[in-house]
N, CA, C and O atoms as CSV, one atom per row, in Angstrom:
chain,resi,resn,atom,element,x,y,z
A,1,UNK,N,N,83.569,97.831,4.708
A,1,UNK,CA,C,83.679,99.286,5.357
A,1,UNK,C,C,83.127,99.992,3.285
A,1,UNK,O,O,84.084,99.985,2.511
A,2,UNK,N,N,82.229,100.312,2.889
A,2,UNK,CA,C,82.300,101.235,2.228
A,2,UNK,C,C,83.310,101.765,1.368
A,2,UNK,O,O,84.139,102.227,2.153
A,3,UNK,N,N,83.764,101.988,0.058
A,3,UNK,CA,C,84.648,102.741,-0.390
A,3,UNK,C,C,83.855,103.476,-1.346
A,3,UNK,O,O,82.908,102.787,-1.724
A,4,UNK,N,N,83.896,104.794,-1.959
A,4,UNK,CA,C,83.443,105.703,-3.312
A,4,UNK,C,C,84.594,106.173,-3.793
A,4,UNK,O,O,85.674,106.586,-3.372
A,5,UNK,N,N,84.021,105.982,-4.837
A,5,UNK,CA,C,84.645,106.940,-6.039
A,5,UNK,C,C,83.688,107.940,-6.255
A,5,UNK,O,O,82.485,108.053,-6.018
A,6,UNK,N,N,85.044,109.024,-7.060
A,6,UNK,CA,C,83.996,111.087,-6.730
A,6,UNK,C,C,85.135,111.340,-8.612
A,6,UNK,O,O,86.152,111.281,-9.303
A,7,UNK,N,N,83.248,111.723,-8.281
A,7,UNK,CA,C,83.769,112.772,-10.012
A,7,UNK,C,C,83.692,114.037,-10.032
A,7,UNK,O,O,82.905,114.432,-9.172
A,8,UNK,N,N,84.277,115.068,-10.783
A,8,UNK,CA,C,84.228,116.185,-10.921
A,8,UNK,C,C,83.883,116.854,-12.053
A,8,UNK,O,O,84.647,116.782,-13.015
A,9,UNK,N,N,82.329,117.845,-12.169
A,9,UNK,CA,C,82.285,118.263,-12.618
A,9,UNK,C,C,82.407,119.675,-13.125
A,9,UNK,O,O,81.568,120.231,-12.416
A,10,UNK,N,N,82.919,120.620,-13.905
A,10,UNK,CA,C,82.329,121.667,-13.684
A,10,UNK,C,C,81.933,122.824,-15.194
A,10,UNK,O,O,82.324,122.709,-16.355
A,11,UNK,N,N,81.067,123.844,-14.597
A,11,UNK,CA,C,80.347,124.053,-15.600
A,11,UNK,C,C,80.476,125.660,-15.371
A,11,UNK,O,O,80.185,126.204,-14.306
A,12,UNK,N,N,80.805,126.127,-16.166
A,12,UNK,CA,C,80.571,128.207,-16.900
A,12,UNK,C,C,78.451,128.470,-17.055
A,12,UNK,O,O,77.323,127.980,-17.097
A,13,UNK,N,N,79.580,129.972,-17.077
A,13,UNK,CA,C,77.788,129.936,-16.171
A,13,UNK,C,C,76.766,130.349,-17.482
A,13,UNK,O,O,75.652,130.868,-17.415
A,14,UNK,N,N,77.305,130.060,-18.331
A,14,UNK,CA,C,76.410,130.189,-20.002
A,14,UNK,C,C,75.763,128.361,-19.618
A,14,UNK,O,O,74.551,128.153,-19.678
A,15,UNK,N,N,76.680,127.290,-19.274
A,15,UNK,CA,C,75.924,125.866,-19.129
A,15,UNK,C,C,75.863,125.705,-17.725
A,15,UNK,O,O,76.381,124.688,-17.265
A,16,UNK,N,N,75.196,126.714,-16.763
A,16,UNK,CA,C,74.245,126.049,-14.945
A,16,UNK,C,C,73.559,125.371,-15.818
A,16,UNK,O,O,73.902,124.189,-15.828
A,17,UNK,N,N,72.387,125.734,-16.862
A,17,UNK,CA,C,71.273,125.206,-16.427
A,17,UNK,C,C,70.931,124.098,-18.019
A,17,UNK,O,O,70.144,124.008,-18.961
A,18,UNK,N,N,71.974,123.539,-17.520
A,18,UNK,CA,C,72.725,121.715,-17.809
A,18,UNK,C,C,72.907,121.092,-16.806
A,18,UNK,O,O,72.474,119.960,-16.594
A,19,UNK,N,N,73.573,121.760,-16.063
A,19,UNK,CA,C,74.208,121.187,-15.429
A,19,UNK,C,C,72.897,119.920,-14.267
A,19,UNK,O,O,73.227,119.030,-13.483
A,20,UNK,N,N,71.615,120.352,-14.619
A,20,UNK,CA,C,70.798,119.109,-13.158
A,20,UNK,C,C,70.823,117.015,-14.055
A,20,UNK,O,O,70.857,115.834,-13.709
A,21,UNK,N,N,70.755,118.237,-15.778
A,21,UNK,CA,C,70.562,117.273,-17.087
A,21,UNK,C,C,71.247,116.507,-16.733
A,21,UNK,O,O,70.883,115.422,-16.279
A,22,UNK,N,N,72.869,117.028,-16.901
A,22,UNK,CA,C,74.314,115.857,-16.407
A,22,UNK,C,C,74.015,115.048,-15.983
A,22,UNK,O,O,73.933,113.929,-16.488
A,23,UNK,N,N,73.613,115.574,-14.297
A,23,UNK,CA,C,73.632,115.174,-13.827
A,23,UNK,C,C,72.582,113.559,-13.362
A,23,UNK,O,O,72.955,112.540,-12.780
A,24,UNK,N,N,71.010,113.990,-14.002
A,24,UNK,CA,C,70.810,112.831,-14.355
A,24,UNK,C,C,71.547,111.856,-14.821
A,24,UNK,O,O,71.647,110.695,-14.423
A,25,UNK,N,N,72.147,112.493,-15.845
A,25,UNK,CA,C,72.337,111.205,-16.907
A,25,UNK,C,C,73.184,110.263,-15.934
A,25,UNK,O,O,72.855,109.260,-15.301
A,26,UNK,N,N,74.151,110.813,-16.023
A,26,UNK,CA,C,74.732,109.870,-14.938
A,26,UNK,C,C,74.377,109.518,-13.940
A,26,UNK,O,O,75.400,109.134,-13.372
A,27,UNK,N,N,73.214,109.325,-13.033
A,27,UNK,CA,C,73.009,109.295,-11.919
A,27,UNK,C,C,72.701,107.918,-12.781
A,27,UNK,O,O,72.978,107.102,-11.901
A,28,UNK,N,N,72.294,107.088,-13.968
A,28,UNK,CA,C,71.500,106.099,-14.427
A,28,UNK,C,C,72.685,105.386,-14.402
A,28,UNK,O,O,72.424,104.212,-14.668
A,29,UNK,N,N,74.612,105.654,-14.081
A,29,UNK,CA,C,75.124,105.043,-13.888
A,29,UNK,C,C,75.886,104.905,-12.128
A,29,UNK,O,O,76.883,104.364,-11.649
A,30,UNK,N,N,74.906,105.618,-11.688
A,30,UNK,CA,C,75.626,104.660,-10.467
A,30,UNK,C,C,76.137,106.062,-9.401
A,30,UNK,O,O,76.490,105.856,-8.240
A,31,UNK,N,N,76.102,107.544,-10.046
A,31,UNK,CA,C,76.627,108.553,-9.585
A,31,UNK,C,C,75.520,109.306,-8.528
A,31,UNK,O,O,74.331,109.192,-8.829
A,32,UNK,N,N,75.758,109.819,-7.703
A,32,UNK,CA,C,74.780,110.793,-6.965
A,32,UNK,C,C,75.381,111.982,-6.974
A,32,UNK,O,O,76.594,111.836,-7.121
A,33,UNK,N,N,74.988,113.330,-6.861
A,33,UNK,CA,C,75.382,114.191,-5.825
A,33,UNK,C,C,75.756,114.846,-4.866
A,33,UNK,O,O,75.078,115.658,-4.237
A,34,UNK,N,N,77.600,114.344,-4.555
A,34,UNK,CA,C,77.710,114.165,-2.578
A,34,UNK,C,C,77.259,116.524,-2.137
A,34,UNK,O,O,76.964,117.147,-1.118
A,35,UNK,N,N,77.509,116.947,-3.760
A,35,UNK,CA,C,78.232,118.624,-2.741
A,35,UNK,C,C,78.434,119.769,-3.960
A,35,UNK,O,O,78.930,119.342,-5.002
A,36,UNK,N,N,78.120,121.038,-3.904
A,36,UNK,CA,C,78.114,121.947,-4.935
A,36,UNK,C,C,78.945,122.907,-4.272
A,36,UNK,O,O,78.820,123.229,-3.090
A,37,UNK,N,N,79.738,123.323,-5.018
A,37,UNK,CA,C,81.124,125.009,-4.294
A,37,UNK,C,C,81.079,125.455,-5.857
A,37,UNK,O,O,81.276,124.834,-6.901
A,38,UNK,N,N,80.729,126.825,-5.556
A,38,UNK,CA,C,81.288,127.675,-6.212
A,38,UNK,C,C,82.561,127.543,-6.235
A,38,UNK,O,O,83.296,127.219,-5.302
A,39,UNK,N,N,82.953,127.907,-7.785
A,39,UNK,CA,C,84.252,127.159,-8.337
A,39,UNK,C,C,84.813,129.294,-9.313
A,39,UNK,O,O,84.871,129.698,-10.474
A,40,UNK,N,N,85.081,129.979,-7.835
A,40,UNK,CA,C,86.008,130.961,-7.604
A,40,UNK,C,C,87.562,131.170,-8.182
A,40,UNK,O,O,88.081,132.035,-8.888
A,41,UNK,N,N,87.961,130.176,-7.655
A,41,UNK,CA,C,88.929,129.872,-7.954
A,41,UNK,C,C,89.550,129.361,-9.681
A,41,UNK,O,O,90.660,129.402,-10.211
A,42,UNK,N,N,88.405,128.971,-10.065
A,42,UNK,CA,C,88.545,129.153,-12.079
A,42,UNK,C,C,88.548,129.682,-12.439
A,42,UNK,O,O,87.874,130.479,-11.786
A,43,UNK,N,N,88.999,130.349,-13.681
A,43,UNK,CA,C,88.645,130.932,-14.743
A,43,UNK,C,C,87.382,131.317,-15.705
A,43,UNK,O,O,87.662,131.907,-16.748
A,44,UNK,N,N,86.356,131.098,-15.500
A,44,UNK,CA,C,85.147,130.785,-16.354
A,44,UNK,C,C,84.067,130.106,-15.377
A,44,UNK,O,O,82.840,130.203,-15.396
A,45,UNK,N,N,84.545,129.702,-14.892
A,45,UNK,CA,C,83.796,128.641,-14.566
A,45,UNK,C,C,82.969,129.196,-13.148
A,45,UNK,O,O,83.403,129.920,-12.252
A,46,UNK,N,N,80.893,128.236,-13.389
A,46,UNK,CA,C,80.943,129.015,-12.414
A,46,UNK,C,C,81.157,127.934,-11.414
A,46,UNK,O,O,81.929,128.402,-10.578
A,47,UNK,N,N,80.810,126.587,-11.068
A,47,UNK,CA,C,80.258,125.986,-10.253
A,47,UNK,C,C,80.635,124.485,-10.518
A,47,UNK,O,O,80.986,123.892,-11.538
A,48,UNK,N,N,80.474,124.177,-9.495
A,48,UNK,CA,C,81.878,122.621,-9.430
A,48,UNK,C,C,80.629,121.471,-9.175
A,48,UNK,O,O,79.741,122.176,-8.695
A,49,UNK,N,N,80.055,119.969,-9.250
A,49,UNK,CA,C,79.958,119.194,-8.630
A,49,UNK,C,C,80.705,118.842,-8.661
A,49,UNK,O,O,81.655,119.094,-9.401
A,50,UNK,N,N,80.491,117.417,-7.122
A,50,UNK,CA,C,81.249,116.294,-6.608
A,50,UNK,C,C,79.800,115.593,-6.892
A,50,UNK,O,O,78.829,116.348,-6.940
A,51,UNK,N,N,79.586,114.101,-7.095
A,51,UNK,CA,C,79.852,113.497,-7.264
A,51,UNK,C,C,79.663,111.685,-6.937
A,51,UNK,O,O,80.118,111.182,-7.964
A,52,UNK,N,N,79.425,111.073,-6.441
A,52,UNK,CA,C,80.581,110.429,-6.190
A,52,UNK,C,C,79.211,108.024,-6.126
A,52,UNK,O,O,78.085,107.607,-5.856
A,53,UNK,N,N,79.688,107.842,-6.291
A,53,UNK,CA,C,78.967,106.568,-6.065
A,53,UNK,C,C,79.559,105.083,-5.019
A,53,UNK,O,O,80.277,105.331,-4.051
A,54,UNK,N,N,79.349,104.271,-5.194
A,54,UNK,CA,C,80.085,103.113,-4.632
A,54,UNK,C,C,81.520,102.065,-5.665
A,54,UNK,O,O,81.281,101.608,-6.782
A,55,UNK,N,N,82.618,101.929,-5.096
A,55,UNK,CA,C,83.726,101.955,-5.874
A,55,UNK,C,C,83.316,99.997,-6.036
A,55,UNK,O,O,83.102,99.341,-5.016
A,56,UNK,N,N,83.287,99.497,-7.124
A,56,UNK,CA,C,82.830,97.849,-7.074
A,56,UNK,C,C,84.081,96.959,-7.029
A,56,UNK,O,O,84.422,96.143,-7.885
A,57,UNK,N,N,84.592,97.207,-6.086
A,57,UNK,CA,C,86.945,95.943,-6.130
A,57,UNK,C,C,86.749,95.047,-7.611
A,57,UNK,O,O,85.674,94.540,-7.933
A,58,UNK,N,N,87.817,94.978,-8.308
A,58,UNK,CA,C,87.336,93.994,-9.941
A,58,UNK,C,C,87.655,92.869,-8.721
A,58,UNK,O,O,87.705,92.998,-7.497
A,59,UNK,N,N,87.843,91.730,-9.595
A,59,UNK,CA,C,88.040,90.597,-9.371
A,59,UNK,C,C,89.480,90.062,-9.999
A,59,UNK,O,O,89.881,90.044,-11.163
A,60,UNK,N,N,90.275,89.505,-8.389
A,60,UNK,CA,C,91.388,89.128,-9.924
A,60,UNK,C,C,91.171,87.978,-10.952
A,60,UNK,O,O,90.310,87.115,-11.121
A,61,UNK,N,N,92.950,88.539,-11.888
A,61,UNK,CA,C,92.852,88.202,-12.857
A,61,UNK,C,C,93.039,85.916,-12.421
A,61,UNK,O,O,93.606,85.274,-11.537
A,62,UNK,N,N,91.856,85.393,-14.134
A,62,UNK,CA,C,92.658,83.925,-13.353
A,62,UNK,C,C,94.245,83.197,-13.445
A,62,UNK,O,O,94.639,82.248,-12.767
A,63,UNK,N,N,95.123,84.066,-14.658
A,63,UNK,CA,C,96.058,84.096,-14.790
A,63,UNK,C,C,97.695,85.085,-13.827
A,63,UNK,O,O,98.622,85.883,-13.962
A,64,UNK,N,N,96.956,84.161,-12.893
A,64,UNK,CA,C,97.895,85.512,-11.572
A,64,UNK,C,C,99.189,85.616,-11.475
A,64,UNK,O,O,99.722,85.800,-10.381
A,65,UNK,N,N,99.958,85.503,-12.735
A,65,UNK,CA,C,101.145,86.230,-12.355
A,65,UNK,C,C,101.457,87.220,-13.407
A,65,UNK,O,O,101.017,87.179,-14.556
A,66,UNK,N,N,102.284,88.148,-12.902
A,66,UNK,CA,C,102.425,89.450,-13.296
A,66,UNK,C,C,102.584,90.240,-14.255
A,66,UNK,O,O,103.795,90.450,-14.333
A,67,UNK,N,N,101.614,91.239,-15.651
A,67,UNK,CA,C,102.014,91.365,-16.097
A,67,UNK,C,C,100.290,92.282,-16.659
A,67,UNK,O,O,99.157,92.187,-16.186
A,68,UNK,N,N,100.720,92.933,-17.583
A,68,UNK,CA,C,99.344,93.478,-18.637
A,68,UNK,C,C,98.118,92.314,-18.763
A,68,UNK,O,O,98.085,91.180,-19.242
A,69,UNK,N,N,97.071,93.233,-18.047
A,69,UNK,CA,C,95.709,91.926,-18.181
A,69,UNK,C,C,94.936,93.031,-18.604
A,69,UNK,O,O,95.224,94.189,-18.299
A,70,UNK,N,N,93.941,92.706,-19.312
A,70,UNK,CA,C,92.505,93.501,-19.215
A,70,UNK,C,C,91.603,93.869,-17.944
A,70,UNK,O,O,90.905,93.273,-17.125
A,71,UNK,N,N,92.240,95.957,-18.401
A,71,UNK,CA,C,91.461,96.045,-17.504
A,71,UNK,C,C,89.999,95.777,-16.474
A,71,UNK,O,O,89.160,96.521,-16.981
A,72,UNK,N,N,89.524,95.252,-15.603
A,72,UNK,CA,C,88.268,94.171,-15.480
A,72,UNK,C,C,87.685,95.803,-15.157
A,72,UNK,O,O,86.477,95.611,-15.300
A,73,UNK,N,N,87.823,97.195,-14.830
A,73,UNK,CA,C,86.766,98.123,-14.275
A,73,UNK,C,C,86.320,98.481,-15.505
A,73,UNK,O,O,85.407,99.284,-15.691
A,74,UNK,N,N,87.186,97.678,-16.711
A,74,UNK,CA,C,86.961,98.417,-17.588
A,74,UNK,C,C,86.359,100.227,-18.736
A,74,UNK,O,O,85.481,100.735,-19.434
A,75,UNK,N,N,87.368,100.364,-18.262
A,75,UNK,CA,C,87.619,101.984,-18.146
A,75,UNK,C,C,89.293,102.127,-19.273
A,75,UNK,O,O,89.212,103.100,-20.022
A,76,UNK,N,N,90.246,101.558,-19.382
A,76,UNK,CA,C,90.846,101.243,-20.399
A,76,UNK,C,C,90.960,100.361,-21.018
A,76,UNK,O,O,89.841,100.035,-21.413
A,77,UNK,N,N,92.142,99.328,-21.593
A,77,UNK,CA,C,91.781,98.986,-22.606
A,77,UNK,C,C,93.117,97.392,-21.391
A,77,UNK,O,O,92.603,96.321,-21.071
A,78,UNK,N,N,94.516,97.697,-21.041
A,78,UNK,CA,C,94.974,96.735,-19.577
A,78,UNK,C,C,95.528,97.556,-18.983
A,78,UNK,O,O,95.773,98.758,-19.088
A,79,UNK,N,N,95.812,96.301,-17.940
A,79,UNK,CA,C,95.542,97.095,-16.155
A,79,UNK,C,C,97.048,96.594,-15.650
A,79,UNK,O,O,97.584,95.767,-16.387
A,80,UNK,N,N,97.553,96.884,-14.835
A,80,UNK,CA,C,98.941,96.330,-14.730
A,80,UNK,C,C,98.270,95.459,-13.383
A,80,UNK,O,O,97.590,96.088,-12.572
A,81,UNK,N,N,98.531,93.799,-13.179
A,81,UNK,CA,C,98.191,93.410,-12.295
A,81,UNK,C,C,100.163,92.756,-11.975
A,81,UNK,O,O,100.914,92.072,-12.670
A,82,UNK,N,N,100.363,93.568,-10.298
A,82,UNK,CA,C,102.107,92.899,-10.423
A,82,UNK,C,C,102.076,92.014,-9.273
A,82,UNK,O,O,102.809,92.064,-8.285
A,83,UNK,N,N,100.956,91.037,-9.573
A,83,UNK,CA,C,100.907,89.908,-9.224
A,83,UNK,C,C,100.672,89.158,-7.976
A,83,UNK,O,O,101.264,88.131,-7.644
A,84,UNK,N,N,99.265,90.094,-6.975
A,84,UNK,CA,C,98.888,90.247,-6.194
A,84,UNK,C,C,97.930,91.315,-5.758
A,84,UNK,O,O,97.414,91.101,-4.661
A,85,UNK,N,N,97.563,92.461,-6.397
A,85,UNK,CA,C,96.463,92.996,-6.494
A,85,UNK,C,C,96.475,94.163,-8.029
A,85,UNK,O,O,97.534,94.686,-8.377
A,86,UNK,N,N,95.204,94.408,-8.764
A,86,UNK,CA,C,95.242,95.450,-10.105
A,86,UNK,C,C,96.642,97.082,-8.935
A,86,UNK,O,O,96.916,97.513,-7.815
A,87,UNK,N,N,96.915,97.208,-10.225
A,87,UNK,CA,C,97.822,98.846,-9.882
A,87,UNK,C,C,96.703,99.940,-10.731
A,87,UNK,O,O,95.650,99.667,-11.307
A,88,UNK,N,N,97.495,101.439,-10.519
A,88,UNK,CA,C,96.687,101.966,-11.221
A,88,UNK,C,C,97.564,102.438,-12.414
A,88,UNK,O,O,97.337,103.453,-13.073
A,89,UNK,N,N,98.601,101.567,-12.610
A,89,UNK,CA,C,98.795,101.886,-13.906
A,89,UNK,C,C,98.151,101.274,-15.361
A,89,UNK,O,O,98.073,100.058,-15.538
A,90,UNK,N,N,97.797,102.047,-16.160
A,90,UNK,CA,C,96.669,101.302,-17.173
A,90,UNK,C,C,97.996,102.243,-18.966
A,90,UNK,O,O,99.044,102.857,-19.166
A,91,UNK,N,N,96.374,101.427,-19.930
A,91,UNK,CA,C,97.734,101.874,-20.853
A,91,UNK,C,C,96.003,101.566,-21.872
A,91,UNK,O,O,95.088,100.798,-21.576
A,92,UNK,N,N,96.135,102.585,-23.166
A,92,UNK,CA,C,95.489,102.314,-24.460
A,92,UNK,C,C,96.185,101.595,-24.984
A,92,UNK,O,O,97.409,101.501,-24.893
A,93,UNK,N,N,95.021,100.664,-25.954
A,93,UNK,CA,C,96.074,99.739,-27.118
A,93,UNK,C,C,94.924,100.924,-27.986
A,93,UNK,O,O,93.850,101.045,-27.397
A,94,UNK,N,N,95.050,101.627,-29.075
A,94,UNK,CA,C,95.107,101.416,-30.543
A,94,UNK,C,C,95.313,102.380,-31.849
A,94,UNK,O,O,95.230,103.557,-31.497
A,95,UNK,N,N,95.474,102.284,-32.781
A,95,UNK,CA,C,95.998,101.468,-33.899
A,95,UNK,C,C,97.588,100.959,-33.977
A,95,UNK,O,O,98.603,101.330,-34.568
A,96,UNK,N,N,97.314,100.156,-33.272
A,96,UNK,CA,C,99.291,100.096,-33.561
A,96,UNK,C,C,100.059,100.671,-32.311
A,96,UNK,O,O,101.185,100.199,-32.153
A,97,UNK,N,N,99.557,101.796,-31.214
A,97,UNK,CA,C,100.079,102.312,-30.608
A,97,UNK,C,C,99.453,102.321,-29.555
A,97,UNK,O,O,98.226,102.223,-29.582
A,98,UNK,N,N,100.451,102.491,-27.854
A,98,UNK,CA,C,100.436,102.312,-26.737
A,98,UNK,C,C,100.207,104.095,-25.876
A,98,UNK,O,O,101.115,104.876,-25.592
A,99,UNK,N,N,99.495,104.186,-25.768
A,99,UNK,CA,C,99.702,104.837,-24.590
A,99,UNK,C,C,99.840,105.148,-23.390
A,99,UNK,O,O,98.918,105.942,-23.208
A,100,UNK,N,N,100.438,105.034,-22.360
A,100,UNK,CA,C,100.365,104.627,-20.900
A,100,UNK,C,C,99.823,105.797,-20.047
A,100,UNK,O,O,100.236,106.940,-20.244
A,101,UNK,N,N,98.842,105.502,-19.038
A,101,UNK,CA,C,99.191,106.573,-17.817
A,101,UNK,C,C,98.796,106.059,-16.121
A,101,UNK,O,O,99.362,105.049,-15.704
A,102,UNK,N,N,98.135,106.563,-15.505
A,102,UNK,CA,C,97.337,106.865,-14.339
A,102,UNK,C,C,96.397,107.072,-14.132
A,102,UNK,O,O,95.914,108.177,-14.380
A,103,UNK,N,N,95.727,106.094,-13.583
A,103,UNK,CA,C,94.273,105.884,-12.580
A,103,UNK,C,C,93.627,105.349,-11.924
A,103,UNK,O,O,92.975,104.305,-11.911
A,104,UNK,N,N,93.924,106.483,-11.081
A,104,UNK,CA,C,93.453,106.513,-9.642
A,104,UNK,C,C,91.615,106.463,-9.242
A,104,UNK,O,O,91.056,107.392,-9.824
A,105,UNK,N,N,90.969,105.898,-8.693
A,105,UNK,CA,C,89.697,105.876,-8.606
A,105,UNK,C,C,88.928,107.040,-8.050
A,105,UNK,O,O,87.810,107.424,-8.393
A,106,UNK,N,N,90.005,107.707,-6.805
A,106,UNK,CA,C,89.435,109.175,-6.962
A,106,UNK,C,C,90.372,110.694,-8.099
A,106,UNK,O,O,90.521,111.912,-7.998
A,107,UNK,N,N,90.755,109.627,-9.046
A,107,UNK,CA,C,91.022,111.167,-10.072
A,107,UNK,C,C,90.624,110.834,-11.872
A,107,UNK,O,O,90.628,109.746,-12.447
A,108,UNK,N,N,90.400,111.801,-12.263
A,108,UNK,CA,C,89.986,111.511,-14.195
A,108,UNK,C,C,91.044,110.484,-14.594
A,108,UNK,O,O,91.993,110.274,-13.839
A,109,UNK,N,N,90.913,109.836,-15.760
A,109,UNK,CA,C,92.774,109.023,-15.721
A,109,UNK,C,C,93.477,110.536,-17.309
A,109,UNK,O,O,93.107,111.173,-18.295
A,110,UNK,N,N,94.552,110.283,-16.473
A,110,UNK,CA,C,95.249,111.252,-17.713
A,110,UNK,C,C,95.236,110.470,-19.021
A,110,UNK,O,O,95.669,111.239,-19.879
A,111,UNK,N,N,95.063,109.789,-19.334
A,111,UNK,CA,C,95.739,109.997,-20.799
A,111,UNK,C,C,94.742,110.758,-21.777
A,111,UNK,O,O,93.537,110.535,-21.669
A,112,UNK,N,N,95.251,111.713,-22.793
A,112,UNK,CA,C,94.521,112.386,-23.343
A,112,UNK,C,C,94.829,111.388,-25.076
A,112,UNK,O,O,95.652,110.698,-25.678
A,113,UNK,N,N,93.262,112.090,-25.180
A,113,UNK,CA,C,93.425,111.267,-26.759
A,113,UNK,C,C,94.046,112.301,-27.995
A,113,UNK,O,O,94.271,113.489,-28.227
A,114,UNK,N,N,94.094,111.653,-28.283
A,114,UNK,CA,C,95.227,111.643,-29.711
A,114,UNK,C,C,94.028,113.250,-29.963
A,114,UNK,O,O,92.885,113.425,-29.540
A,115,UNK,N,N,95.102,114.352,-30.981
A,115,UNK,CA,C,94.288,115.221,-32.029
A,115,UNK,C,C,93.531,115.115,-32.709
A,115,UNK,O,O,94.080,114.969,-33.801
A,116,UNK,N,N,92.047,115.073,-32.869
A,116,UNK,CA,C,91.883,113.724,-34.903
A,116,UNK,C,C,91.863,115.396,-35.891
A,116,UNK,O,O,91.784,115.386,-37.120
């Protein structure tokens, strides 16, 4: 059974003309348009585009002991391996600081970049 990950793009009426180019750019990374919906409930937004792509399951680490390992998905610096499977717990490590979050395949990461 094929599994999919999903992405949502919201655009305002002013940015509506840029949506086709955004979708085309994401197509280079395997994303395809799954649907469009009016964004009536979101103030200032005109349209929501839903995209999908096949999910490639990550490989198991060589060191199968529980702990933080390099993220095999490549979206984070580290991902928690519980000894049997990869979890949704992730970390970003930069400038000597560590920020943790949760990253499910169908959700945007909750990591927030520090204000510059």
